[in-house]
N, C-alpha and C positions, 0 to 999 in steps of 0.2 A: 504494499499499499503506500503510495506517495501522500503522506500526510502533510501536504503544504498548500498553501492558499484556500483554506477552507472558508467557503462562504455559506450563507444561510440555504441557498437553494442547489438544486443537483447541477453539476458542471455539465450536462447535458442542454442547459438552457443556453440561449444566445446572450445573456448578461450575466456578469459574475456576482455583483453585488459587493458589500463591504466584507472584508475577511473578519472571520470571528476571533481572531487571535493569532499569535505567532506561529511560525512553522514549527513542526514537530520533527520531520525528518523522513526516512524511508524505512520500511519495516517488511520482513520477509518471513514466510512460513508455508509449510505443506499442510497447515490446519485452516481451512477458511473461516472457522468460527474463533478460534484463538487468535487469529491475525485482526480480525475485527474488534474483538474484546481488548486487545492490546493497543490498538489504535485509539479507541474511545477512552480508555484509562489514561492514556498519554495525552490525549487532548486536554480532558479533564484537569489533568495534574498541571500541565503548560498554561492553560488558560485561567486555571484558578476558578473555574466553575464548569458547570455542565452546559455549555453552549448550546447543545442540541435540544434539550429539554427546554431550555430558556426561550428559544426562538420559536420552537414548534409546539411545545406545551403537549408532547405525548410521550409514552413511555418506549423509548428506542429499545431498551433491553429485552422487551417481549420477543423481538425478532431473533435475538441471540439465543435466548431460552429455547425457543421453539427449534431452531435449526439443532441446537445440542439435544433435544428430545428426540428428534427424527434421526440421530447418530450422524450427523454431518461433521461434527467435530466437538472439541471440547473447550469451555470458557476458561479453563486453567491453562496458564502459560508461564513459560520461563523467558525472560530478556537476556540476550546476550549480545552485548556491543561489539562490534567489529570495525 
């Protein structure tokens, strides 16, 4: 995941909007659920708040919980800096 230039709306829109906070970096994993959980956790840590819930007022974690329950991956992860 390229956790950079994060804006309130999907990057598929023709406009970008105001960035929600500073760039976090680039993350890699074989586990699609773990990488998304790690990305969100680092965004919250870096931005000092849950920017996604603040902007959209929805529980984003429901998607990751459901993906984990389907066996698509695990929300537990270990960060290794390279």
